[in-house]
Structures are given as structure tokens and as C-alpha cells.
N, C-alpha and C positions, 0 to 999 in steps of 0.2 A: 805479643804481636804476634800473630799466626798470619802465614803468606803461604799463598797456593800460588805454585808455579805451575801454566799448563802448557805441555810441548806435545809437539805434534807426532803424529804415529806413520807418519807418510811418508816411503824414500826413494819414490821414481821419479825425474825428473821429466816429467811430460813423457815424449815418445823418443826421447835423445837417447833412450838406454842407459844414461849415468843416471848415479845416487844424489838424492841429496836426503833432506830431513830438518832438523834444527841447527842452529848456526851456533858455534859453542861460544863466542865471545856474551854473545847477547843472554846464555843462562848462567855463564862462570863470574858475568861481571855484577850483574845484581842479585845474583847467591850469595857473592860474599859482602856485598853493601848490607844485603840484610841479615846475614850471619854475623858480621862482626857489628850490626848493630842490635844483637841480641835476641832474632826471629826464630822463630821454630816454623822450620820449613817443610811444606809436604809436594812433592812433584806428580801430575797426575798427565796423562795423555787419553786419547779416543781408544786404544786398545791396551792400554797398562801394559805394566811390566819394560821392557829395554826399548825406547825410544830411539830411531835411526839418527845418527849426528854428520849431517853433510860434510863428507869427507875433504871436500875443499875447507872447508872454516878450520881443521887443524891442520893446515899447511903453513911453512916458518912463516911464509909472511903475514899471517894473519893471526898468527899465536900472540898473547898476551902474558904479562905476569897473573893475570887472574886465570889464562886459560890455562897454564903452567902449573900452578898453585891446584886447581881442580882435578888435575889429570892425576896427581899425585897423593889426592886426598879421599882416604879410602871410603871414608864415611857419607862423602859426596856422590861417589861412584856405586856407593849401594845404592843408596836413595835414588838415583838413575836408572840402577839396572831393576829395580823395584817399583816403578812409578803406580800408583792407584789407577782406576778405570775412571776415567773422565763421569760416567754415569753413576758414580759411586759417589761421587764428593759431593759436599752439601755448601754452598755460601755460609749458614750459618755457625760452620766449625769454624770460619775464619774471618781474618779482619779485612783482607784484602785479596787480589788476586793480579798474577802480573804474566803477560804472556812475551816470552821469546819469541823470536820469529827464524828466519830460514825460510826458504821456498816451499818447504813441507806444508804449513799451514794454508796454503793458496788452494789446496786440495782436497785437505778434509776438514780444520777445524775453521774454515769457512762456510762450509754446508753442514756443520754438525748441529742438529738440535738441540743437543745437551751442552755445548759451548754458548749457544745463544741463550738458553734458558739461563745459563749458570753468571752470564755479566749482566743480564737483565735482571739477577735475583740480587745481585750486588750493588747495583745502583739502587734499586730498590729500597734496599735498606742501607743505602746511607753510606755506603764502603765506596773508597775509591778502587779505580782499575785502572791499571795502565798495560799497553801494548807497543812494542817497539818493531822499525823496520818493515817487513811483511808482515807480522802481525795486527796493525791497524785495519787490514783487509777482513781481517776475522770479523768485523763489525758490521759488515756488507750486509747481513739481514736481520741484525739486532733494532727492536724498535722500541720507540718509547710504549708508556701504557694506551697513549689514545692510538697507535698504529703506524705512527710515522717512525720514518728509519732515526733511529738515535743520532747519526753526527747528522742529521739537516740542521743549518745554521749555526752549526759548533765549531769553533776553532781544535782542527787536528792536523797533522804532520802523519805521515808513512815515506815509504821506500820510493824515490822520486823516479820517474819516466827517465830521466837523465844517468840515474844509477844505473837503472835497471837496463840501459840501452849499453851502458858500460861496462855492465857482463855479460853481455851478447845475450840476453836473454828473454829479450822482447817478443819474440814472436814463439815463446813456448811456454810461456805461463800462460793458465787461463784468462788471468785479467790482469791490468794493470794497478798497482795500490793505487797510485796519485789518479789514475783518471777516474777507479770506481769512487772515492772517498768523493771526489767532485760531483760526480754523477748522483750520487746520494743527496747532494745539496748543503756538502760541509763548506766552512770557510778554512780549506787547504792553505798550506804555506810550507815552506821549505826554506832552509839554509843551505849553504854551500857545498856540493856533493862531498859525503865520507865524513864531514865534520859533525859533532856532536849538535845536535838540535831539535828541543822538547818543547812541546805545546799544552799547556794544561788550560781545559774548560770546564770549571769546577770538579767534580769526582772523576773526571776521564783525563788519562793523560797518556799522551802519545809521543814518540821516539820515532826518528826520521829512518836511524841505521844503525849497523852494529854498534858506531861509536858511540851513539845516542844511548846505551843501555844503562850506564853507569849514571848518566846524569838522569834518566828516568826512574830508575830506582832510587837514588836521591830524594828526587820530586816525591815519590810515593812516600817514603818514608817522613819527611816534614808534613806530609799531609797527616799521617795515621799519629803522630806526635801531634799534632795539631789539634787533632780532635778526642787524645784522651783527656 
């Protein structure tokens, strides 16, 4: 099982002067789900090298057993410090791709032609794709072979408007994930704020928030095992 995980390279939270990046739990929980299932994991980001960690995601209130495990894992941190450049990775080398969130992807991965082409190539090859929290917003420009929005008529979830309001960033982010997915014609649904909620529509798996990361990874592993 070869898994590609795609992280943001964007570290500025709009015009606030605050830092953002990827959300640690959304990397760590899936990373260990894949690792413990025997997967070979490759990390990539638009710029390559060390991607920015959202500092808030490593505050005590947001730490988990998996984030603490990741922090002390030399091999994992070596991988993180040396992510491949997104333009250099190919769907042909992997069985699946997983996108952790954090606010960073709203700025860079959402607008990345490399990311868009990568997701389209995975689905064209009948390989599953999973995205959690803010990362489902990365689907905003992804299309089907006939040029329609990928999410049109498909069941999806992603970071809810109510969750964005709760963290006080509704006016800071370039767009709201829930609104954008709905605008593209998706069948958007959500669970309770901050609870694990995952939606699968064929090969597309989406999770609502950080707490959905492990479940989304588990769903992805099941999909890969079923296809094996």
C-alpha cells in the first residue's frame, strides 16, 4: 500500500499577521493509521521541504496521543522536513492520496494546477482520494472529464460554516468550505461541530473536521483493501 499525503506550503493567515499551515492532528492521525496498516508513506507539498505547521494545532488543548507520538518520531519528522515537491509526484507511483487540512490549503492547494491534475489523475485511474477539514475546499476547481465540477451531485462534507465561525475566521478565509462545496453543486452534509463525520461517495472520501481524520483514513484503508 503506497500512500501519498499532500500538505500545504502556505503559512500566512490572511492579513492577520498570524501564522497558519497544516493541522497536526490531521497529519498525525492518518499517518499512523496508514503506518500501522503497513503502508509506505510519501509526503508532498507545493514548495517541497518543510511545510508550515499551524502553531495553534500544537497547543495543549489540541494535542492527542497521535500528535505526541508524531512529535517524538524521528522517522516521521525526517519525512516531514523533506516533503517532495508536488509538481514532481505522479499518481502512477501511489495507490491513493490523502489531504490533511488546516487553513493553509485554502490559499495554495485550492488554486494549485498541480493539485487539481493530481486529484483528477487518481480518480481517472480508479484510485480513492480522501480530504479532511479544510482540504475538501481543494476540490473547488477539480473537474470531471466532461468539464463539470467534480463535486456536482456528489455527497461530500468539509469544515462547516458554524465551525469556522467558532474559531473566529469567517471574515479572514478566502472562502468558506461549506459554502464553496454547495456552490459547486455538491450534496453537502455535516455532523455535530467537532465530532467525527465522514462521507464517502464512490472513490471520494471527505471528513468534516480534525476529529474526522482517523475515521477518514480508516475508510480509505478499507477501500484499498477491498480493491486489492
